[in-house]
N, C-alpha and C positions, 0 to 999 in steps of 0.2 A: 240666447237661446231663443230660438220665434216667440213671437204673443204667445199664440195659442197653447206652448207650453207652458209659459210662464202661469196662465191665466190657472192653466188646468191643474198644478201642483201647486199656487197658491189656495184654490179651492179644497182639493184634497187636505191638505195642512190644516185649514181653519174645519174641517171636518172633525177633525182627527185630534184636533184643539180644544172642540166644545162637548167631545166623550168625557167619562170618567177616566182620572189617571191621565187622561190626556195631554196635560201639562208635561208631565214627566216624561212622556214619552216621545214627545217633541222635541224635548231638549236630549235625551239619550239620541233618538234618532240626527241631530243637526252635529252633535259633539264628539260622534262614534268615530273612534281612530284619533282624535288629539288628545291633548296633553302629556301625550308619552315622550316628546321631541326634548330637546334639549337646545341650547342654544337663545341668541337674541329674535333669531327669525324665527324658531315656533313659537315662543313664546308671544312675540307677536299677535301670527297669525291664531295662535290660542286666546288672548285678548279679542281679536278682532270678531272672533266666532262667536264668544260670550257675549257684546257687544249688540252681534245682529240680531242673535235668539232672543236677547230682552227688549230689544226694538222689536219682534215680531209680538211676542207678548204683552206688549204694552199696549199695542194697536190693534182697535177693535176690527174682528172683519166681518164682510157684508153679509155672511149669514144670519150674525147672531141679529135678533129683535132690538134691541136698547142697549147702553152703554152701560147703563145700571145693569143687566141682567150678566152681559160677558164679566163685568166683577165680581158680580155674587157669584157668579160660576168659578173662576179665574185664580182669583186672590186666597181663598184658601188653599190651591195646591202650590201658588209661589209662597206661601210662608212653608208650605212643607218639604218644598226645596231646602230650606235651610237645617235641615235636621238627618240628613243621609248622610247613611252610618259608612257608607263603603269610602273607602278612605283614598281611594284612586282618584274616584269621581265628585268627591265632596267639595271640593275647591272650585270647581268647576260652576257645581250647580250653585255654590255658595255666594260666588263672585255674581252669576246670572239671575239668582232672587234678588242680591243688593241692587245691582243695576237696573234690574224692573222695578222694586218698590220706587229707588228714585226718578225715576224716568216717570212712573206713573204720580207719582207727588209732586213732579212741575206741570204735566200737561194736565189731570185734573185733580186738585188739591182735595176738593171736597169729596169724591166718591175713593180717593184712596188714604182720606182718614180713617173714611166709616167703614172700608172695607179692608185696609190693610195692617193702618196704625193703631186703632182702636183694637183688631183682636189680637197685633202683636205685644201690646202692652195691658193686654185684659189682666193677667193677675196681678202685674205691679196699682195699675186702676182699681183693683176686687178690694183692697184692705188700702188704700186711702183713704188720708181724710174727708175728701169732698164723696166718699162712695156711700151709699145709702143703705147698709147694711139690712137684711128682713131680720126678723124676729128670731127667725130657729135658725139663722146662722149666729145668731148670739150668747148661744150655750157655751159655759166654760168647757174648755179645752177642743172646740170645732176646728179642724182644720181650714181655712181659710184655702191656706195655699201651699197645698205639699213641696217636699222636695225637691222633686225632678223636676217638675210643673216651673218651680221657681228659677232650676238653676238653668234649665232651657228658656226661659223667657228672658235672663239676664243677659247670658251667650249672645242670643238672636239680637238682643239687644247693640250689644257692642257689634257685630259682625253687620247691620245695617247704616248705625249712625256714624259707631267709632270708625270703623273701615273703610264705610262707604263715602264719610267725608264731604258730606252734602251741609251746609249750613243756610239750608233757607229755611223762612221764617215760620212756615210749616211743621217741618222736623225739630226745631229748635223749642217751639210753642206747645209741640205734641210733648219731647222729653221733658220739658220743664212740668209738666201734670204729673210727672214719676218722681221724680229728681227727690222731693221728702225721703220717698218710701227707699229708693237705691241709696240713700244717705245714709237713713236706719241699717240700711242689712252692711255699709260699708261700717260704720261705726260697730256695729256686731261682730263683725269679720275681725275688725281689729284686736279685739276684747277676747277671740276664742281661737279658734284654729278652722280656718274652712279658705275654700279657695275660691271665695268667692269677692275676696278683699282685693284683689287685682285686676278683675274686670268692672267691680263698683267705681274703683279707683279712676280708670280711664274712662268711663262716661263721664263722672264729676268734670275731670278735669277738662276732655273734651267739649263740653258746654260750657266753662268758664272762658275756654281761651276762645273759641268761637263766637257767643253771641259778644255782643256791645256792653260795653265798659257799665254803662248804669245797670245793663238790665243781668250782669252777672254780681254784680254789688248788692243787687236787690234779691238776686237768689241766696247770694249771702247770708244778707240779711232775714231772711225767712228760713234757712237752715239753721241759724244760731239760736232760732226762736225770738227773735225781734220782729218782725213782720210777719204776713201773713200770703206774702206771695205763691210762697211753694206749698200746696197740701203735705202735708204732712203724714207719716204713720197714724192709722187711726187709733185714737185715744184708749181703743180695747183689745186690739190686736199686739200682740209679741211677736218678735224672732225669737224661734227654738233652735237650737242645733238640730240636725239632721245628721242619719246613719250612716251616711253615706262621704260625709267630709263638706256639707252643703249645708242650705239652712231652709227652716220652714216658717210659716206666720199661719198663728193659731188665736184665736180668741181669749185674750188671757183671764186667769180664774181673779174675781175680787177681793181685794186685801182686807180682812176686815178690821184687822188693826191698825190706827191712825199711824202710829208711828213709825210701822214697817211700812207703810204705802206714802210716809212721809219720806222716809231712807231711799226708798227705791226711786221716787222723783227726784232727790236729789243726788244719787248716784246715777242716774238714765240725763241728766243733765249736765253732770261735770263729764261724763263718756262722750256725750255728742260733743261739748265743747274742746275736749281733748281731740276729738277725730279733726274737729272743723281745723284748728290750728295746724295739727299732720297735713292736711289738705294742703292748707293757704303756702307751709312751708314749701312748695313744689311750684308757686305761682309769684317766687319774689322778683325771678328776671323779665315777667312781664309786667311789673310794677301792679298785680293786683292786690295782692296782699298788703301795699302801700296805702293803697286806695282805700282798704278794706278797714284796718288799723286806723287811716283819719277819718273815715265817718264813723269808726265807735269813738273815737275822741271827741266827734261832734256831737252824738248821742250823750257824753260826759257831760257837754259841757248842759247839756239839757237837764239831765239830772240836777249838774250844780244849780239852774235858776231855779226848779223845782223845789230843793233845799230852799233855796232863797223864801220862798214863795209856802215856804211848809206852814209857816201859822193858817194861812189860808184856805191850805188843800187838806187843812186838818178835819177827822170825821168827827161829827158832833159824837156824846156818848149814845143820843139816843138818833141817830143817822138809821136812817133806809138799808135795808140789806142791800140797793143798788149802790149806794156811798160805800156802803163795805167794799161788796164786790169791787167796784172800780179802784179802791184804794189799796187791795189786796196787789191785783195785777199792776199798778203803777209802783210799789216796793220789788215785787218779782222782777219787772223790768229794769228795775235801779242794780237788783243784786246781778242781775244777769250783766248788763252792762258792765260791770266791773269786775266777774270774771273773767269775759272778752276780752278786755283790756290788759288785764293783769298775765294772761296765758300769754297775749298776743306780746306784750313785752319783755315774757320770759325765754320765750320760743324763740319765736322768727325777729327779732328786732334788731339785732345786729347789720342784718345787709336787706332790711324792710324797704327802704327808699332807694331806688332807681336815679332819681333825676332831682336837680334841684325845684322843679315845680312841688314836686310831692314834701322836699324840707321845707318850703316854703305853707303849702297847706296843713303841715304837720306842726309848725309854730303859729301860724293862724289860732288853729284850734287850743294851744294852751293859753296863747294871751288873749283870746278871745272868752273861754273860761275864768281867766284872772279877772278881767273888767267886770263877767258877770259875778263872780262869786269869790270877792279878794280874800283870802288866806287869814284866816281865824278861827279859833275852837282847837278842838284836840287835834285835825287834820293840819291844821295851818303848818305845820312845818314841813312837809310833803311835799304839800301845795306850793312850798313858796321852794323848795330846791327843784321843784319839775320846772317853775315860771324859770327859775335862776339858772337851768340846766338847757332850756328854748333859747333865751336869749343868747347865753354864751354859745350858742351852734352858730345862732347870727351872726356873732359878735367873731366868731372861726372862719365862716366866710368870709367878712367883708377886710379883715385882720391876716387872710394870705395864705386861707387852707389850701384854697382854691384859686384856680386862674379864670375870675368873672370876668366874663364878655356885659356889652351893654345892654343884650338880651336879658343876663341874669336878674342885672340891676331893676330893671322895666319888673320883673316877677317879684322880686326884694318890697317893690314902693306896692305891693298890695298889702305891706305891714304898716303901711306908716299911719294909716289914721287907727290901727289898735292899738301901736305905742303912744300915739297921742292922748289916746283915750287913756293908756295906764300911766301915764306921766303925769295926769289931775288925779284920777280918783284912786291909786294903789296908794295904802296906809304907808310902806316901804319907804322913806326920805331916801336912799341910795337905787332901788329897785326905780324910784320916779326918776332918777339922776340917770340910771343907765338906758332907759328907755327914750328919753330926749336926747340924750347922746348917739344912739341907733338910730332915730330917727334922722337926726343932722348927717348922720355917714351914707345912711343909706343914698338921702336927694344928693348929696354931692358926688355920689359913686365913690365914697370913700377917702376921698383928698381931704377932708377933714375929719380924722377918727381921734374922739378926745380919749385921752388916758385909761376913762373908766374899761369902755370899748378891748383896748390892748388885753386889757386887767382880765376880762371875762375870758375873751380868746386864749389867753396864756392860763386859764384854769381848766380848760375843756379841752386844751388840746394837751394837759399836763406840761405846758415848758415853763421853766424857772423864769421868773422876768428877767429882761433885758436881753434876751435869747431874742436874736434876727428870727422876723419870719420867714417858715420855708413853704414851699409851695408843691408839695406832691400831688401827682394827679389823681384823679376823685374826689366825692364828695364826703367829708366827714361823717364818723357811722351817728346813727340818730338816738342812739342810748347810749352814751358815755356812760361810763361807772360814776354815780349819783358823787359816789365821794370824793372823785379827781372833777365836779363839776365847782362853777365859781358862786362861793355862799354873797350872798348880797350883808350880811351883818359883820364879815370879817374879812382882811384881805391878809393871806398867810405868804410867808415869803418863802416858806419852803413847807411844800405839801407832802405828805408822806401818806397822804392816801392817793394821792394823783400816782404817786413813784408805786406805789402798792399795787395799782393796778395794770401799769406796765408790768411788773414784775409777774403778776399772775397771770397774766395772758403768755409770758416766754416760760413758768413753769407748768402749766397744765396744757401747751400745745396747742393751744387755738393759733392760729396765722394772724400776725401782726398786721394790723388796719392800715389798711392801705392811704387812709386820711390824715393822719396827721404826723409829725415829726419821729424820724426814729431816738429810740430813748435811748440815755445815756447807760452801758452796760452794768449790771448789777453786780457785778465780782470785784467789789470793796464792799468790804463786812462792814455796817454802818458803826458808830461808835455807839457806847452805850447808852450818853442821852438819847440818842434818837431810838434806841430798841426800847429805852422808857418809855419814849413816849408813843410807840407803838403799840407795849403795854398799855399803856392810858386809852388809847381810843380803841384800844379793842371791848370797853367797859363804854363806851360814845353811847347818849343815846338814839343819837340817829345811825339805825340799821346800815346804810348805806356804807357811811364812813367806818362802823365797827366792822361791817364783811369785807371793805378795802382792808384795815388791819389787818384781820386774821390771815386775807390771802397773802401779803405780805411776809406772816409770819412765819406761816407756812413754805414760800418759796424760801424763807432761809434756812430752813430747816432743811430742806433740796437742795441748797449749794451748800452744805456742811459750814454754816457757819459757825467759829467756835465761840462765839461770844451767846450765840442762841443756844447752841447745845450744851453750855457749861450752865444753863438756866431751864435746862429740857424740863424738872419737873412744875417749876413755873409754867412753861409754857403749856405745859400738858393740864396744869390746871385752870387756866384760859380755857383750850379749848374743849374740855369738860365742859365748867360753868355756859360757855356758849352754844353748846349742842343742845340746849335747853330752850334755848330763845326761841320764842314764835316764828319770826318772819324765818321765811326759807334760804333766803341769799345767807344768812347770816350763819344760821345751822346747818347750810350745807359747806360752806368755808369753814367751818370748825369740825365737820367729818373728815374734809379732808387734810385739814392740818394733824388732828389726832389720829388717821390711817398714815402719814405719811412719817409723824414719831413715832409710831408703834412699829411700822416695818422697820425702821431702822435700828430700834433697841426693842425685839418682844419680850423679851426676859423679863425687863423692867416693867414695860408698860402693861402687857399683856395681861399679868395677875389683876392689877389694878382694872381694868374694863370687866372684865369677869367678874370681880366681885360686883363693882356699881349693876353689869345686868342682871345679875342675881338679886341684890338687896336696892333696893332704888334709895336715892337719898329721903332722911328720915325730911316729914315737912312739909311732903309734898304731895297734893292730890293724889287720887288714884288713876284719874283719865288724863293727870299730866306727866305722872309715873309712869303708866304705859308706854305712853307715847314715848319719852326720853329713852325708854329700854327698846326701842325698837329704833331707834338712831341708834341706840351703840352698838346692834345687831348687824345694823347695815357699815360700820365701824369694823367689828370684828368680819365681818364679810371681805372688808376690801383687804384688809391683812391678809388676810386666808389666800387672797388672790397674789397679792405680791410678794408672800413666801413661797408659794408655789409647793416642791416636793419638800421645804424644810417644814411643813406644817406639822409632817408626822408627829415630830416632838412635843406639841402640843395637843397630840388628836384627843386625848383625855380630858382633859378639861374644857376642851371647848364641846367637845361629844354630850358632857356630863350637864353642860351649861344649857343646852340647847332643850337637851330631853327634860330638863326643869321646866325651860321657860315652855314649854309643850304641855306641861299641868297647870298653866297659873289661872285665874279664875277671867282674865278680858282674853276674850276669843280672839282678837285680833293681833294680839302678843302670840299665843298659841299659835295661832297661823303661820306669825310672821318666822316662831322658834322654827317652826317646823320647814319650812322653806328655808331659813339658812343652815339647820339639817341637812334637807337633800344634796345642798350644793358643797356643803361640806363633805359629806359621802363619795359625790360625782370628782372632788380632788386629790380622795382619799385613794380608791382605786383599791390594788390592793393590799393597801396597810391597813384597810378595816382592821381584818383577824377577826378575833372574837364579840370586836363591839357588834358586830350587823347582829348578833342576836337580840340584845336590847334592843338597838335601832327597828328590829320588826316586831317585837312582841307592841311597844309602842303603837309603831302607825298605824297596826294590824287593829289594837284597840282604840285608836281614835278614829278609824275610818270609820270601824263599824256601830261607836256607841254617841261621840260625839254631837250634842244637840248642832250646832251651825255647821251650815253647808260649807261655807268659807273653811271654816278648818278641816273637815271630812275634804276639800278640795285639794288642800293642803298637804294633807297626810297620804292622797295617792300619788300628789305631785313629788313628793318625796324617792316614790317606787320607781318612775317616770324617769327621775333624774339617775339614781342609781341603775337602772338598766341599759341609759343614753352613755353611761361615764365608764361604765363597765364593759359593753357591748360585746364581744366573745369573751371574755374572763367571766362572764359571769356563773357559769358551770363549775370555777373552780373558788371564786370568791364566798357565791351564793349557795353553793351545794347543800349545805346542811337546811336552810330557809327558803330553799325556790319553790319548794312544793306550798309550803304557807303564804307567800307572796299569790303565788297564780291562784290561791281559792281566794285568798280573799280580795284579785280581780275581778274573779268570776262573779263572787256574791255583789262587791258594787254594781256591773254592770246589772245583774236584773235585781237585786232589791234597794238601788240609789235614787234617790227620787230629784235630787239635785241634775239639772242636764249637761251643765260643765264637768261636775266631775265624772260622771257616766262618762262621757265624750275622752277625757283624760286616761281613763281606765281602759277603755277599748283601745287605744293611741298606745299604751302599755302592752296590752294582750297582743297586738300588730307586732310593737317591738322583739318582745319575747318569744312570741310566732318566729319572726324574721332569724333571730340569733339560733332556736334550738335547730331549724332546718339547715343554717348553713352549720352545726356543728356536727348533727348528726347523717348530712348528705353534704359532705366537703366536695369541692369540684374537684372532678378528677382531670389526673392533667398525663402527659405521654411524657416516660421518662426511658432513657434510651440506654441500657446496661450492658457493661463489656464484662463477658466472665475471661480469666486465664486458665484454660484448661492445663494439668499438670503432664 
């Protein structure tokens, strides 16, 4: 085009751009007629046009007085492009808006942060810990961020940051300021029904992937509560459920009851830890989960060092308030570190390390903790076992678990100073000897490996002494079952715990580790002496050995071992006694064993379990009895799932037991019994029969009158499970009680104070509405009928 025409068109375009709603008008004018084509050429043309429009919007025209004035006029309109409702044009408008924001952030970062990024993140910044809330905003129940505004903000952040995928320092820094609030939303969405869970998870994972590793670890430390690099949700704010499936942020009511406030705080911290571990389970391939695990272990070393200096850190009885607060903060940090390490070990430890450098750092953290705080006192056995596992892991690497290169040995040489210190300071002689031998083996690149190194490797890999070293590809698992670890105080020629661990992997369906040698098949039934040894190990004082024995016994039941089935009463007694154990690994193994044994012989074992569920063992405390009964409820639910349609013949005793549990004085047990009742009714379906009247009366009474919100929530959950399980059969199975259930749900929606209970009731009403519409207005189908006339 001629120069005069280009100048004229540019001036007219700039004038229109600076008018009200000029940005949207310019974008519509330029993109008119695009977006409807198919094929690669049309898509490329569409992309080029969007990119060209973004460059126009990011460039300040000559007619504008100043760049600041131009950004002040145009930036709000650019953000409005993200909210276009027209489905046909929304994709192009959002692409233009995202590209414009990224272009402005590159060209003029300060102006872009002031006029684009801060208004974009304003709803999240408003409720952040760093925000200074006005006095009028601090009234209890004040809605700081409504549901619609919060949902729109999260979606905009997803479009600009994640879809735009520009990892500049400005964008990462601005997003880091709101990651604490986004993580609170993610944690809330994990515990409730909300569509915000997926976008919040994508935002968090995008930042952790794009940021530098040190920065990502710092952010994870802040999200977990160990650091202050990430501003979290304001302490006076809370996330509450929205009416449209989203969430809102309001000022929290002050809890006057100290016990209730402490319970809420502990529950919130536990929920945050679980959410963080769930988030890290998606970061294992990148190695971030392993690095954070090592970081937590190093924090654990600091905790051990502080415990060693505890007499010096103890607060005097007449100490100042500041000293008391500092001591309380130290204790809270210790508990949080222990909780994080336990959760990471339980959830992501199997594949947490991706290379030998991380393995070396893990072992170094364990060795350093052993050097700082040698095993003594009540936790000496666990500390010694962890140290033995770490040293056995190094022995397995050197002993042929993987093919090590010279570069790998240069990494392992970083352990030499710690091993040397351990060989001089650790009180256990056998551990000192193993540390010396490992140091020699590392320095000689495995050429000189004394016998203790081979014994430790055999213990970790679960291989019998004398077997040749095998070399499968991959790095050994970081956290092998401690029952199979090398014990420094004894050498076993026959290690049933290790054998039990391998059998457990086969019986539970987990993939075998790609790091150890292939275990021998367990088809041959063990001799009575071997079974007797397993029964003795089931009462071992060390939880790892006890859990490994229980899982081996469970695998024998699965394999229909004749000797184990002959002693099924003894096995049931062993499993039930271990269900009462406080260690999670032990009682979960016992629960698995009881459920497997009961699914094989339900007629014999189910009455025993129901009797124990009704009446706990004598001599136990009420709290312990309630916990044991809830564990037995989990066993009964596993049996119900395993029996399938055959559960009908055990219908009445099961429902009677759960109805009785729903009247128990303990609120947690009432909620657990109701949850079990709902799942059982969902499995029964048409086979409920006349019992549905009793279930409905019980649920209605509890949902209306129970003083605890958790129990009322469980009662409404029973109705939800009933509707989901029956689906279109609702009108047939529940025809006599359907009106009562409907009135109950309407009462809960209008009168209930607990937000989660109201949300469950609303979901149940929507489910019921969908079912009734399908029943009353079935889809019309065209049928062709042929009549033969006489």
